[in-house]
C-alpha positions as CSV (number, residue, x, y, z in Angstrom):
1,M,-49.1,51.2,100.5
2,L,-51.6,48.5,101.0
3,L,-52.6,48.2,97.1
4,C,-48.4,47.8,96.1
5,P,-47.3,46.7,100.0
6,L,-43.5,46.3,100.4
7,R,-43.8,43.3,103.0
8,K,-46.7,40.8,102.2
9,R,-47.7,38.2,105.0
10,D,-46.9,34.4,104.6
11,D,-51.2,34.2,103.0
12,G,-50.2,36.8,101.0
13,T,-51.9,39.9,102.2
14,P,-50.2,43.3,102.9
15,Q,-49.0,43.9,105.7
16,E,-49.3,47.6,107.5
17,P,-46.5,49.6,106.6
18,S,-44.6,50.9,109.2
19,S,-44.0,54.3,110.4
20,A,-40.4,54.3,109.0
21,E,-41.5,53.1,105.7
22,I,-44.5,56.1,105.9
23,N,-42.5,59.0,106.5
24,K,-39.6,57.9,103.8
25,I,-42.1,58.5,101.6
26,V,-44.1,61.4,103.1
27,K,-40.5,62.9,103.2
28,D,-39.9,62.2,99.7
29,A,-41.8,65.2,97.7
30,E,-41.0,63.7,94.3
31,R,-42.2,60.0,95.3
32,L,-45.6,61.3,97.3
33,A,-46.4,63.7,94.6
34,E,-45.7,60.2,91.9
35,I,-48.0,57.9,94.0
36,R,-50.9,60.5,94.6
37,R,-50.6,61.1,90.9
38,R,-51.3,57.1,90.8
39,L,-54.1,56.8,93.1
40,S,-56.1,59.7,91.0
41,D,-55.2,57.6,88.0
42,I,-57.7,55.5,86.3
43,S,-55.1,53.3,84.0
44,W,-52.9,52.8,87.1
45,W,-56.0,51.4,89.0
46,M,-56.8,49.0,86.0
47,R,-53.7,47.8,85.8
48,L,-53.8,47.0,89.7
49,L,-56.9,45.2,89.3
50,C,-56.5,43.1,86.4
51,Q,-53.4,42.1,87.5
52,K,-54.3,40.9,90.9
53,I,-57.6,39.3,89.1
54,G,-55.2,37.6,86.5
55,T,-53.0,36.2,89.5
56,R,-56.4,34.5,91.1
57,A,-57.7,33.2,88.1
58,N,-54.4,31.6,86.9
59,A,-54.0,30.1,90.5
60,E,-57.2,28.7,90.2
61,D,-57.0,27.5,87.0
62,D,-53.2,26.3,87.2
63,Q,-52.4,28.4,84.0
64,S,-50.0,30.7,83.3
65,G,-49.5,34.1,80.9
66,K,-52.2,37.0,80.1
67,F,-55.7,36.4,81.7
68,F,-57.4,39.2,80.1
69,Q,-57.9,39.8,76.0
70,A,-57.2,42.8,75.8
71,R,-56.5,46.7,77.7
72,F,-59.4,48.0,78.9
73,R,-60.7,51.2,77.2
74,A,-62.6,53.9,79.0
75,V,-66.0,55.7,77.1
76,K,-67.1,59.3,78.3
77,L,-70.5,59.3,78.9
78,L,-71.7,62.6,77.0
79,D,-75.5,62.9,78.0
80,E,-78.8,61.2,80.3
81,E,-79.4,59.0,77.7
82,A,-75.2,57.3,77.0
83,L,-75.4,56.8,80.8
84,L,-78.4,55.2,81.5
85,A,-77.9,53.1,78.7
86,C,-74.4,52.3,79.6
87,A,-75.8,51.3,83.5
88,A,-78.3,48.8,81.6
89,Y,-75.5,47.7,79.4
90,V,-73.6,46.6,82.8
91,D,-76.5,45.7,84.7
92,L,-77.7,43.1,82.2
93,N,-74.5,41.4,81.3
94,P,-74.9,38.3,83.0
95,I,-78.9,38.0,81.5
96,R,-77.0,38.5,77.9
97,A,-74.6,36.0,78.5
98,A,-77.8,33.6,79.8
99,M,-76.1,33.5,83.3
100,A,-79.4,34.5,85.0
101,E,-82.7,34.8,83.8
102,T,-83.9,37.7,86.3
103,L,-82.0,40.6,88.1
104,E,-82.4,39.1,91.4
105,E,-80.1,36.8,90.1
106,S,-77.5,38.3,88.5
107,D,-74.5,37.6,90.5
108,F,-72.2,40.3,91.1
109,T,-74.2,43.6,89.9
110,S,-75.0,46.9,91.5
111,V,-78.6,45.9,90.7
112,Q,-78.6,42.7,92.2
113,R,-77.4,44.6,95.9
114,R,-80.1,47.0,95.3
115,I,-82.9,44.7,94.8
116,Q,-81.2,42.7,98.1
117,S,-81.4,46.1,100.5
118,L,-85.2,46.1,99.1
119,E,-86.3,42.9,100.2
120,G,-84.2,42.6,103.6
121,P,-83.2,44.5,106.6
122,H,-79.4,45.2,105.7
123,R,-78.2,48.0,103.0
124,V,-76.2,45.7,101.2
125,D,-75.8,48.2,98.6
126,Q,-74.6,51.1,101.2
127,F,-71.3,52.0,99.0
128,L,-73.3,52.1,95.7
129,S,-74.2,55.6,94.2
130,P,-77.8,56.2,94.8
131,I,-79.5,56.0,91.5
132,W,-81.7,59.4,91.8
133,M,-80.4,63.0,91.2
134,D,-82.3,65.9,92.5
135,E,-82.6,68.2,90.1
136,L,-84.4,70.9,91.5
137,T,-81.4,71.8,93.3
138,G,-79.9,73.0,90.3
139,S,-76.7,71.7,91.2
140,S,-74.5,69.2,89.5
141,S,-71.8,68.8,92.0
142,S,-70.8,65.9,94.4
143,R,-72.5,66.0,97.7
144,S,-69.7,64.0,100.3
145,C,-71.6,60.8,101.6
146,R,-72.8,61.5,105.5
147,D,-72.1,58.1,106.4
148,G,-68.6,57.6,104.8
149,Q,-69.9,54.6,103.1
150,R,-69.4,55.6,99.5
151,C,-67.8,58.8,97.7
152,S,-71.1,61.0,97.6
153,D,-75.1,61.1,98.2
154,H,-75.2,62.7,94.9
155,G,-77.2,60.4,92.8
156,F,-76.7,60.0,88.8
157,L,-80.0,59.5,87.1
158,S,-83.3,61.7,86.7
159,M,-85.7,58.5,87.9
160,S,-86.1,56.5,90.9
161,L,-84.8,53.2,91.5
162,G,-88.4,51.4,90.9
163,E,-88.3,53.5,87.5
164,Y,-84.6,52.2,87.0
165,L,-85.7,48.5,88.0
166,E,-89.1,48.6,85.8
167,L,-86.9,49.7,82.5
168,L,-84.4,46.8,83.2
169,D,-86.4,44.0,83.6
170,W,-88.6,45.1,80.7
171,T,-85.2,45.7,78.6
172,A,-84.3,42.2,79.7
173,R,-87.2,40.6,78.2
174,Q,-86.8,42.1,74.8
175,T,-83.1,41.1,74.5
176,V,-83.2,37.7,76.0
177,A,-85.5,35.0,74.1
178,S,-85.2,32.4,77.0
179,K,-86.6,35.2,79.4
180,S,-90.0,34.1,80.9
181,G,-92.4,36.6,81.2
182,V,-95.0,38.8,79.0
183,T,-93.7,41.9,77.4
184,P,-95.7,45.1,78.4
185,A,-97.6,46.9,75.3
186,S,-95.6,50.2,75.7
187,A,-92.2,51.1,77.2
188,P,-91.8,52.5,80.5
189,P,-92.1,56.5,80.9
190,M,-88.6,57.1,81.1
191,L,-87.9,56.0,77.2
192,A,-90.4,58.9,76.0
193,R,-89.2,61.5,78.5
194,L,-85.8,60.6,76.5
195,S,-87.4,60.9,73.5
196,I,-86.4,57.4,72.5
197,D,-88.6,54.1,71.2
198,A,-88.2,50.9,72.3
199,T,-86.6,49.3,69.4
200,T,-83.8,51.9,69.5
201,W,-83.6,51.6,73.1
202,C,-83.2,47.9,72.6
203,E,-80.2,48.1,70.0
204,L,-78.7,50.8,72.1
205,V,-78.2,48.4,75.4
206,S,-77.1,45.2,73.7
207,G,-74.7,46.9,71.2
208,F,-73.5,49.6,73.4
209,G,-69.5,47.9,73.7
210,R,-69.3,48.0,70.2
211,M,-71.0,51.3,69.2
212,F,-69.1,53.7,71.3
213,Y,-65.4,53.6,71.6
214,H,-64.1,56.6,73.2
215,V,-67.3,58.9,74.2
216,A,-71.0,58.1,73.9
217,G,-74.1,60.0,73.2
218,K,-76.5,61.8,70.9
219,P,-74.6,62.7,68.0
220,Q,-75.2,66.6,68.8
221,S,-73.5,65.8,72.6
222,V,-70.9,64.0,70.5
223,D,-70.4,66.6,67.7
224,D,-70.0,69.3,70.6
225,Q,-67.3,67.5,72.1
226,R,-63.3,67.8,71.3
227,T,-60.3,66.2,72.2
228,R,-58.5,67.4,74.7
229,I,-54.6,67.7,73.2
230,S,-55.5,68.2,69.4
231,Q,-58.8,69.7,69.7
232,R,-60.4,67.3,66.9
233,R,-63.8,66.2,66.6
234,F,-64.6,62.9,68.0
235,H,-65.4,60.0,65.7
236,M,-68.9,58.9,66.2
237,R,-69.9,55.3,64.0
238,R,-72.0,55.7,61.5
239,G,-74.8,52.7,63.2
240,A,-74.8,54.4,66.1
241,R,-75.1,57.8,64.4
242,E,-78.0,56.9,62.7
243,L,-79.9,55.2,65.7
244,L,-79.4,57.9,67.7
245,A,-80.5,60.6,65.4
246,T,-84.5,59.6,66.0
247,A,-83.2,60.7,69.9
248,S,-82.1,64.1,68.8
């Protein structure tokens, strides 16, 4: 009711729902079920998010009409290689777009928050998922956050934050021509552990958005998946299949 308020203040912020408004929904089982479904629906969330951003951006530029060019798409990440490449693809966006030269200057990225937390006394990254996932526990289930600052304390990569930052910094030096510094003679150990060579990795990160559409991963991971309704195999673009064949 705060995302889709019935009443707003003069400044446009939502007013707290009254008890009567809440009870009206609670006592309507069908309406309650619909709202709960929406709160767990990524498409509904993206609709609200894009609407808010578009409204603010148009107001700032004194424009009207559609702000985003196309509807969002969600790509299912099937293995660690795909997850790592996607994370790097997102965190390196400002550098690839020539909006920043270093990771610490990359505004509005999670990697900037993680670096700031390492440099200062305040944990400005406490709402983010931790990087490192303890594979020795043998459990892939989520772990509730102890301080309530984020959804889970479960990490998502089998590498430390230091290794992730090293990999991002190395990758940024390869994909941005104007980036200063000397390229290391060899790729970070993480690439060797994933059986991906340096050239393949750079192509994967720089072209992640155009290589994958519905699912992302090694050819074997993609071929093992089926669509939810028709149980058909997912199509993998030829370039991505050929590129990742060496990592299989």
